[in-house]
ZATOR-810761 format. One record per residue: residue in three letters; x, y, z of N, C-alpha, C in turn. Coordinates in steps of 0.1 Angstrom, whole numbers, padded with zeros to 4 digits, always signed. Example, Ala and Ser with C-alpha at 12.3 -4.5 7.8 and 13.67 -1.06 7.14 Angstrom:
2
Ala+0132-0057+0078+0123-0045+0078+0132-0033+0078Ser+0128-0022+0071+0137-0011+0071+0129+0000+0079
//
This chain:
319
Unk+0786+0447-0062+0770+0445-0057+0775+0431-0049Unk+0767+0434-0040+0769+0417-0030+0755+0412-0035Unk+0758+0397-0042+0748+0391-0043+0748+0374-0031Unk+0737+0372-0028+0739+0363-0019+0728+0354-0020Unk+0731+0341-0023+0723+0328-0025+0721+0319-0013Unk+0707+0318-0007+0704+0316+0008+0704+0301+0006Unk+0700+0295-0002+0696+0280-0004+0702+0276-0021Unk+0714+0276-0023+0717+0271-0038+0717+0257-0042Unk+0717+0248-0029+0721+0234-0032+0710+0227-0041Unk+0699+0229-0041+0687+0222-0048+0688+0222-0062Unk+0691+0238-0067+0695+0240-0082+0709+0236-0085Unk+0717+0236-0076+0731+0236-0082+0737+0226-0072Unk+0734+0213-0068+0744+0207-0060+0757+0203-0064Unk+0763+0207-0077+0775+0206-0082+0777+0203-0097Unk+0768+0202-0104+0766+0200-0119+0763+0211-0128Unk+0764+0224-0120+0761+0231-0129+0771+0244-0121Unk+0769+0254-0130+0782+0265-0123+0775+0280-0122Unk+0780+0286-0111+0774+0299-0106+0784+0307-0113Unk+0792+0305-0125+0801+0316-0129+0796+0329-0138Unk+0784+0325-0143+0779+0338-0152+0773+0344-0140Unk+0768+0342-0129+0764+0353-0119+0776+0358-0111Unk+0784+0351-0113+0792+0356-0105+0801+0368-0115Unk+0798+0372-0127+0801+0382-0136+0796+0397-0133Unk+0783+0391-0123+0774+0404-0124+0776+0409-0108Unk+0783+0402-0102+0786+0409-0087+0791+0398-0076Unk+0796+0402-0066+0802+0395-0053+0794+0384-0050Unk+0794+0371-0053+0785+0361-0051+0791+0353-0039Unk+0780+0353-0027+0786+0341-0017+0771+0334-0018Unk+0777+0318-0018+0768+0311-0020+0767+0299-0008Unk+0755+0298-0002+0751+0290+0010+0740+0281+0005Unk+0748+0267+0010+0740+0259+0002+0725+0256+0009Unk+0723+0259+0022+0711+0261+0027+0713+0272+0040Unk+0698+0282+0041+0700+0286+0054+0689+0287+0062Unk+0689+0283+0076+0677+0284+0083+0672+0297+0083Unk+0657+0299+0084+0649+0312+0083+0657+0322+0094Unk+0659+0316+0107+0665+0325+0114+0681+0332+0113Unk+0685+0325+0101+0700+0332+0100+0698+0340+0084Unk+0686+0344+0076+0684+0349+0067+0692+0361+0069Unk+0689+0369+0080+0692+0383+0079+0707+0384+0082Unk+0712+0376+0093+0728+0378+0092+0734+0373+0084Unk+0731+0362+0072+0735+0360+0059+0734+0371+0051Unk+0724+0379+0048+0720+0385+0036+0725+0398+0042Unk+0730+0404+0050+0734+0415+0061+0744+0423+0049Unk+0738+0434+0039+0749+0442+0033+0744+0439+0019Unk+0738+0429+0015+0733+0424+0002+0726+0433-0005Unk+0727+0437-0019+0720+0446-0026+0709+0436-0032Unk+0715+0421-0033+0704+0411-0042+0707+0399-0035Unk+0692+0393-0030+0695+0379-0027+0687+0368-0035Unk+0692+0358-0034+0684+0346-0040+0679+0335-0030Unk+0667+0332-0033+0659+0319-0027+0655+0310-0032Unk+0656+0300-0031+0648+0288-0037+0634+0286-0027Unk+0636+0281-0013+0625+0276-0006+0624+0286+0006Unk+0639+0291+0009+0642+0298+0022+0631+0311+0025Unk+0623+0309+0032+0613+0326+0034+0620+0335+0036Unk+0618+0347+0029+0621+0358+0033+0608+0365+0036Unk+0605+0368+0051+0598+0372+0057+0598+0387+0058Unk+0587+0394+0062+0584+0407+0066+0595+0413+0072Unk+0597+0408+0082+0607+0407+0097+0623+0408+0087Unk+0626+0397+0081+0639+0400+0075+0643+0409+0062Unk+0630+0415+0058+0632+0424+0044+0635+0437+0054Unk+0627+0440+0064+0627+0451+0075+0642+0455+0080Unk+0645+0444+0081+0664+0445+0087+0675+0441+0077Unk+0666+0446+0060+0681+0444+0050+0679+0457+0045Unk+0682+0469+0049+0681+0483+0041+0689+0483+0029Unk+0701+0473+0027+0704+0475+0014+0700+0466+0005Unk+0688+0460+0006+0682+0448-0004+0679+0457-0015Unk+0677+0456-0028+0671+0458-0038+0663+0448-0048Unk+0666+0435-0048+0663+0430-0056+0662+0413-0051Unk+0651+0407-0050+0651+0394-0046+0649+0383-0056Unk+0657+0376-0060+0655+0364-0071+0649+0353-0065Unk+0637+0346-0070+0635+0333-0065+0636+0322-0076Unk+0645+0313-0072+0651+0301-0078+0640+0292-0082Unk+0628+0300-0089+0618+0286-0088+0605+0297-0097Unk+0593+0290-0099+0580+0299-0105+0574+0301-0095Unk+0572+0293-0081+0564+0296-0071+0568+0308-0062Unk+0568+0321-0055+0571+0329-0051+0564+0330-0038Unk+0556+0319-0030+0548+0326-0022+0558+0325-0008Unk+0572+0321-0009+0580+0321+0003+0582+0335+0008Unk+0582+0345-0003+0587+0361-0003+0576+0371+0002Unk+0576+0379+0013+0564+0386+0014+0566+0398+0000Unk+0562+0395-0008+0559+0406-0021+0555+0416-0016Unk+0543+0419-0008+0535+0429-0004+0547+0442+0004Unk+0553+0437+0012+0563+0445+0019+0575+0449+0009Unk+0580+0437+0003+0589+0440-0007+0587+0451-0016Unk+0573+0452-0022+0568+0463-0030+0564+0475-0025Unk+0564+0477-0009+0561+0488-0002+0575+0496+0002Unk+0586+0489-0001+0600+0495+0001+0607+0492-0014Unk+0599+0490-0025+0605+0495-0036+0618+0483-0039Unk+0617+0471-0036+0623+0464-0039+0615+0450-0045Unk+0625+0446-0060+0618+0438-0072+0617+0425-0064Unk+0611+0415-0069+0607+0402-0069+0607+0395-0084Unk+0615+0390-0083+0617+0382-0099+0614+0367-0096Unk+0602+0359-0104+0603+0345-0106+0612+0340-0117Unk+0612+0327-0121+0620+0319-0132+0606+0310-0139Unk+0596+0315-0148+0588+0310-0154+0591+0300-0164Unk+0588+0291-0164+0586+0282-0179+0596+0272-0180Unk+0606+0275-0169+0620+0267-0169+0619+0248-0170Unk+0611+0248-0164+0606+0232-0159+0592+0224-0167Unk+0588+0231-0176+0574+0226-0181+0577+0212-0187Unk+0588+0213-0196+0588+0200-0204+0589+0186-0191Unk+0598+0192-0185+0602+0179-0173+0590+0177-0165Unk+0580+0187-0163+0570+0187-0154+0561+0178-0159Unk+0558+0182-0176+0548+0172-0180+0554+0157-0183Unk+0568+0154-0186+0573+0142-0184+0571+0135-0172Unk+0575+0140-0160+0569+0135-0148+0555+0131-0145Unk+0546+0141-0149+0530+0138-0150+0526+0123-0155Unk+0534+0124-0166+0531+0110-0174+0539+0096-0169Unk+0550+0102-0164+0558+0091-0154+0547+0088-0146Unk+0541+0091-0136+0535+0090-0126+0523+0082-0132Unk+0512+0088-0141+0503+0081-0149+0503+0067-0151Unk+0515+0067-0160+0519+0052-0164+0523+0042-0156Unk+0527+0049-0144+0531+0038-0135+0520+0035-0127Unk+0509+0040-0126+0496+0035-0122+0487+0028-0129Unk+0494+0031-0144+0484+0022-0153+0492+0010-0156Unk+0505+0007-0153+0511-0004-0159+0519-0010-0148Unk+0521-0001-0134+0527-0008-0125+0540-0015-0129Unk+0549-0009-0139+0558-0012-0146+0569-0016-0131Unk+0572-0008-0123+0582-0010-0111+0580-0023-0102Unk+0568-0025-0102+0558-0035-0091+0563-0048-0101Unk+0558-0047-0111+0561-0058-0121+0574-0063-0123Unk+0585-0053-0123+0598-0058-0127+0603-0064-0110Unk+0598-0058-0101+0602-0063-0088+0599-0075-0087Unk+0587-0081-0090+0583-0093-0092+0590-0103-0099Unk+0593-0098-0110+0603-0108-0117+0614-0109-0111Unk+0623-0096-0105+0638-0099-0099+0633-0108-0090Unk+0625-0112-0081+0624-0121-0070+0621-0133-0073Unk+0620-0135-0088+0619-0149-0091+0606-0150-0098Unk+0592-0145-0094+0583-0151-0100+0581-0156-0114Unk+0586-0148-0121+0584-0151-0137+0593-0164-0138Unk+0603-0166-0134+0613-0177-0133+0604-0194-0132Unk+0592-0190-0119+0586-0198-0113+0571-0202-0120Unk+0571-0195-0131+0556-0191-0134+0551-0204-0144Unk+0538-0208-0140+0533-0219-0150+0529-0214-0164Unk+0527-0202-0164+0523-0195-0177+0536-0187-0185Unk+0534-0184-0197+0543-0175-0203+0544-0164-0202Unk+0536-0155-0191+0533-0143-0187+0522-0141-0175Unk+0525-0131-0169+0515-0130-0159+0515-0113-0154Unk+0501-0108-0146+0501-0093-0138+0497-0097-0128Unk+0503-0091-0120+0500-0090-0106+0490-0078-0103Unk+0487-0068-0112+0481-0056-0110+0471-0054-0123Unk+0461-0049-0120+0450-0045-0131+0459-0034-0144Unk+0458-0037-0156+0466-0031-0165+0458-0021-0173Unk+0457-0009-0176+0446+0002-0179+0457+0009-0193Unk+0442+0012-0203+0450+0016-0214+0444+0028-0214Unk+0450+0041-0221+0442+0055-0218+0439+0059-0233Unk+0438+0053-0244+0430+0054-0254+0417+0056-0251Unk+0410+0068-0255+0396+0069-0252+0392+0073-0234Unk+0401+0072-0228+0399+0080-0216+0400+0097-0214Unk+0393+0099-0207+0393+0113-0207+0404+0120-0192Unk+0409+0131-0195+0418+0133-0188+0415+0148-0183Unk+0411+0153-0168+0407+0163-0166+0421+0174-0160Unk+0419+0182-0167+0433+0189-0166+0428+0204-0154Unk+0434+0205-0141+0429+0217-0133+0441+0226-0136Unk+0440+0238-0143+0451+0247-0146+0456+0246-0158Unk+0450+0252-0169+0451+0246-0183+0460+0258-0187Unk+0470+0261-0181+0482+0271-0187+0492+0265-0193Unk+0502+0270-0193+0514+0263-0201+0519+0252-0199Unk+0520+0246-0186+0520+0230-0187+0508+0223-0188Unk+0496+0228-0182+0482+0219-0186+0478+0219-0202Unk+0482+0229-0207+0482+0225-0223+0492+0217-0228Unk+0507+0216-0222+0513+0207-0228+0513+0189-0227Unk+0505+0189-0212+0499+0179-0207+0490+0173-0220Unk+0479+0182-0218+0469+0181-0233+0475+0176-0244Unk+0487+0181-0248+0497+0178-0260+0496+0160-0259Unk+0503+0159-0250+0506+0144-0248+0494+0135-0246Unk+0485+0139-0238+0474+0132-0238+0466+0132-0251Unk+0468+0138-0260+0462+0139-0271+0470+0129-0279Unk+0484+0126-0279+0488+0116-0289+0488+0102-0282Unk+0482+0102-0269+0477+0084-0262+0465+0087-0265Unk+0455+0096-0273+0443+0091-0276+0430+0096-0266Unk+0436+0104-0258+0427+0107-0247+0418+0119-0249Unk+0404+0121-0244+0398+0134-0245+0403+0144-0233Unk+0399+0155-0233+0403+0165-0225+0393+0170-0221Unk+0393+0176-0205+0384+0182-0198+0395+0196-0191Unk+0391+0207-0194+0401+0218-0191+0395+0225-0179Unk+0401+0234-0170+0397+0240-0164+0406+0250-0158Unk+0406+0265-0161+0415+0276-0158+0410+0287-0156Unk+0416+0298-0147+0411+0310-0142+0408+0319-0158Unk+0418+0314-0170+0417+0323-0179+0415+0314-0191Unk+0406+0316-0197+0402+0303-0209+0407+0307-0221Unk+0417+0306-0225+0425+0308-0239+0415+0299-0251Unk+0416+0305-0264+0409+0296-0274+0418+0282-0276Unk+0409+0271-0273+0415+0259-0278+0407+0254-0289Unk+0400+0261-0295+0392+0253-0309+0401+0246-0316Unk+0413+0244-0316+0422+0236-0323+0421+0223-0316Unk+0416+0217-0309+0416+0205-0300+0403+0202-0303Unk+0400+0189-0312+0389+0185-0314+0386+0176-0302Unk+0393+0177-0292+0392+0165-0280+0390+0170-0268Unk+0386+0185-0271+0389+0194-0257+0375+0201-0255Unk+0371+0203-0245+0360+0214-0237+0364+0216-0225Unk+0357+0228-0222+0359+0234-0210+0351+0229-0200Unk+0351+0231-0186+0342+0226-0178+0345+0234-0164Unk+0336+0235-0156+0340+0238-0139+0344+0226-0133Unk+0351+0227-0119+0357+0221-0114+0347+0204-0108Unk+0336+0209-0105+0328+0198-0103+0326+0187-0113Unk+0321+0193-0122+0318+0183-0137+0330+0181-0144Unk+0344+0184-0141+0356+0179-0145+0358+0167-0133Unk+0358+0167-0122+0360+0157-0112+0351+0147-0117Unk+0339+0149-0118+0328+0139-0121+0331+0128-0133Unk+0335+0132-0145+0337+0129-0158+0352+0124-0160Unk+0358+0128-0154+0375+0122-0159+0375+0111-0153Unk+0386+0106-0159+0392+0090-0158+0404+0097-0150Unk+0413+0107-0154+0424+0110-0149+0424+0122-0145Unk+0428+0129-0130+0426+0142-0129+0444+0147-0128Unk+0444+0157-0133+0459+0160-0135+0458+0175-0127Unk+0466+0179-0116+0466+0193-0114+0480+0198-0117Unk+0475+0210-0123+0487+0219-0127+0484+0236-0122Unk+0477+0241-0115+0472+0254-0109+0480+0256-0099Unk+0483+0270-0099+0491+0277-0087+0484+0273-0074Unk+0491+0275-0064+0486+0274-0049+0483+0288-0046Unk+0468+0291-0046+0461+0303-0038+0454+0299-0030Unk+0449+0308-0021+0437+0305-0014+0424+0302-0016Unk+0421+0301-0027+0410+0294-0033+0414+0281-0040Unk+0426+0278-0042+0429+0262-0045+0437+0255-0031Unk+0439+0263-0025+0441+0253-0010+0430+0247-0007Unk+0434+0230-0006+0424+0223-0003+0416+0223-0011Unk+0414+0223-0025+0407+0220-0035+0403+0206-0036Unk+0413+0196-0037+0412+0181-0033+0408+0178-0018Unk+0396+0175-0018+0394+0171-0002+0382+0160-0003Unk+0376+0159+0008+0370+0146+0012+0358+0145+0001Unk+0355+0157+0001+0339+0160-0008+0340+0160-0024Unk+0351+0167-0027+0357+0164-0041+0362+0152-0046Unk+0367+0145-0038+0375+0130-0040+0361+0122-0042Unk+0351+0124-0032+0339+0118-0033+0330+0118-0046Unk+0335+0129-0054+0326+0131-0065+0334+0124-0078Unk+0343+0118-0076+0352+0112-0089+0347+0098-0091Unk+0351+0095-0101+0351+0078-0105+0356+0072-0098Unk+0354+0055-0093+0360+0051-0085+0373+0044-0090Unk+0369+0046-0103+0383+0040-0114+0394+0052-0115Unk+0392+0060-0110+0400+0072-0117+0413+0075-0107Unk+0421+0081-0118+0435+0083-0110+0436+0099-0103Unk+0444+0103-0096+0449+0116-0093+0460+0118-0095Unk+0466+0129-0104+0484+0135-0104+0480+0145-0100Unk+0493+0149-0093+0496+0163-0089+0510+0164-0088Unk+0516+0174-0099+0528+0178-0101+0528+0193-0095Unk+0520+0198-0090+0518+0214-0089+0524+0214-0077Unk+0514+0220-0065+0518+0219-0053+0508+0212-0042Unk+0515+0212-0030+0509+0200-0019+0498+0204-0015Unk+0501+0217-0010+0485+0219-0001+0473+0220-0010Unk+0474+0220-0022+0459+0217-0028+0453+0205-0027Unk+0459+0196-0022+0452+0182-0018+0452+0181-0002Unk+0441+0177+0004+0444+0175+0015+0449+0161+0020Unk+0458+0160+0024+0467+0146+0026+0455+0135+0033Unk+0451+0141+0040+0446+0130+0051+0431+0123+0041Unk+0424+0132+0039+0413+0132+0026+0416+0120+0016Unk+0429+0124+0011+0434+0116-0002+0437+0106+0004Unk+0443+0098+0015+0446+0087+0021+0433+0080+0024Unk+0423+0084+0028+0411+0079+0031+0408+0074+0021Unk+0404+0082+0011+0397+0077-0004+0406+0068-0010Unk+0417+0065-0013+0424+0056-0015+0424+0041-0006Unk+0424+0043+0006+0421+0035+0015+0405+0028+0016Unk+0398+0035+0011+0386+0029+0009+0379+0026-0005Unk+0388+0029-0015+0386+0028-0028+0378+0036-0034Unk+0376+0048-0027+0371+0059-0037+0373+0066-0048Unk+0385+0062-0049+0394+0063-0062+0402+0054-0064Unk+0410+0050-0073+0415+0038-0078+0433+0042-0074Unk+0439+0052-0076+0452+0053-0074+0456+0067-0073Unk+0467+0075-0069+0474+0084-0069+0487+0087-0071Unk+0493+0097-0079+0506+0098-0085+0511+0114-0077Unk+0516+0112-0067+0520+0126-0063+0535+0132-0064Unk+0540+0145-0064+0555+0148-0063+0552+0153-0057Unk+0543+0162-0049+0545+0170-0039+0533+0167-0025Unk+0538+0173-0018+0531+0170-0004+0529+0186+0003Unk+0518+0184+0010+0515+0199+0021+0524+0203+0028Unk+0535+0195+0032+0545+0198+0041+0558+0193+0032Unk+0566+0197+0032+0577+0194+0026+0591+0200+0032Unk+0600+0193+0039+0599+0175+0039+0589+0173+0048Unk+0582+0162+0045+0570+0158+0051+0575+0148+0066Unk+0564+0152+0073+0563+0142+0084+0565+0127+0084Unk+0571+0119+0090+0570+0105+0086+0560+0099+0090Unk+0549+0107+0097+0536+0104+0101+0528+0106+0091Unk+0529+0112+0078+0522+0115+0066+0512+0105+0063Unk+0497+0105+0066+0492+0093+0063+0491+0087+0047Unk+0500+0093+0037+0496+0088+0025+0508+0080+0023Unk+0517+0078+0034+0531+0068+0031+0524+0053+0031Unk+0510+0055+0040+0507+0040+0039+0491+0038+0032Unk+0492+0045+0023+0477+0046+0014+0479+0036+0003Unk+0468+0031-0002+0467+0020-0009+0469+0027-0023Unk+0480+0022-0030+0482+0023-0048+0481+0038-0047Unk+0494+0039-0038+0496+0058-0038+0512+0056-0043Unk+0515+0065-0052+0531+0070-0056+0536+0079-0054Unk+0545+0082-0046+0548+0095-0042+0564+0096-0046Unk+0565+0107-0051+0582+0111-0055+0583+0125-0048Unk+0596+0126-0045+0601+0140-0035+0603+0150-0043Unk+0591+0154-0046+0590+0169-0055+0602+0169-0066Unk+0602+0162-0076+0615+0159-0086+0613+0164-0098Unk+0601+0167-0101+0594+0168-0114+0601+0181-0122Unk+0609+0191-0113+0613+0204-0120+0626+0201-0123Unk+0636+0187-0116+0649+0188-0109+0657+0184-0122Unk+0651+0179-0134+0662+0173-0144+0674+0184-0144Unk+0686+0179-0150+0696+0187-0151+0692+0198-0164Unk+0686+0193-0174+0681+0204-0186+0673+0216-0179Unk+0664+0211-0171+0655+0222-0166+0661+0229-0154Unk+0673+0225-0146+0680+0233-0138+0689+0239-0145Unk+0694+0239-0156+0702+0249-0163+0695+0260-0172Unk+0682+0254-0174+0673+0267-0179+0670+0276-0167Unk+0671+0272-0157+0665+0278-0143+0678+0288-0141Unk+0691+0284-0142+0701+0291-0141+0702+0299-0150Unk+0701+0297-0164+0700+0308-0173+0691+0321-0173Unk+0679+0313-0167+0671+0326-0168+0673+0335-0154Unk+0678+0330-0146+0682+0335-0130+0691+0346-0135Unk+0702+0344-0140+0713+0356-0146+0706+0364-0157Unk+0699+0360-0164+0692+0369-0177+0684+0380-0166Unk+0678+0374-0157+0669+0382-0148+0676+0397-0140Unk+0684+0390-0134+0693+0400-0128+0702+0406-0138Unk+0705+0408-0148+0712+0415-0157+0702+0423-0163Unk+0690+0420-0163+0679+0429-0170+0678+0438-0158Unk+0676+0436-0144+0674+0446-0134+0689+0454-0135Unk+0700+0448-0138+0711+0458-0133+0708+0465-0145Unk+0703+0465-0158+0704+0472-0170+0693+0483-0169Unk+0686+0480-0159+0674+0490-0155+0662+0488-0162Unk+0661+0475-0167+0648+0470-0172+0644+0454-0169Unk+0639+0455-0155+0639+0443-0147+0624+0433-0157Unk+0629+0422-0154+0616+0411-0163+0612+0401-0150Unk+0603+0396-0156+0596+0383-0148+0596+0389-0131Unk+0591+0402-0131+0587+0410-0118+0573+0405-0114Unk+0574+0399-0103+0562+0397-0097+0554+0401-0085Unk+0557+0415-0082+0554+0420-0072+0550+0437-0080Unk+0546+0440-0089+0547+0449-0096+0532+0459-0091
//
């Protein structure tokens, strides 16, 4: 069985191993594959894996041997799943591997907005503390989370874990989700529609998938409804936020700050307006990328393919 990995570098830049996958077939690993080379590189493959390389209708139609497309991620919008289904090709993703790491990044961004740890450290290294007339100083407002309300858009696996950590900080939780599970064990929790969540929250954290109805969810109008003291966190999908609208909101003090790990286009244009926005922290889509999370992703990827080979495919997204 020929297995082609189209863009393996981000999952495994060299600190993991493909050996377990190689036990299932003849594996060819490409670090990166331009979209126009997908057909050439995947020709004759029964299995292909992709992280962010698009697998289009045109590509699928030119790969007659293809039986299985594995997505090396949870989001699978880069594969034309409808065409794959029509041709009897299984598409499987890897859910849940990065939950802990994404939650950790969510609070790394939030705590940086609250305490400006790196900025204060920079001033110390520049000599400001050594020259200070007082025994301490702070150049930015310091915010305590106790008693604040966090609004979590997308209260699924990741959102609920964010709620657990928020509870440890003494925060109240407002949740919004397409599927509302029983949360009666949380005395600090209530459900609300998105307009109320935005109006009432001191922190808004996004953990919903990217669907047509969530694209551009955070825009000029919705940002105007938030508290001027509120922080916005996005470790989900970039297009959920309209970058230009968020930049305008930050620069005009509509909200107090934003911590985002994703942008509407990745890699972004150097002209992205958020690069010059006030009190905006941007990280390069790394919430998922701890070695521990990537190792889980690798293990589940191998298990997914083994299940398919054994006739019992799992984590199928185009049933």
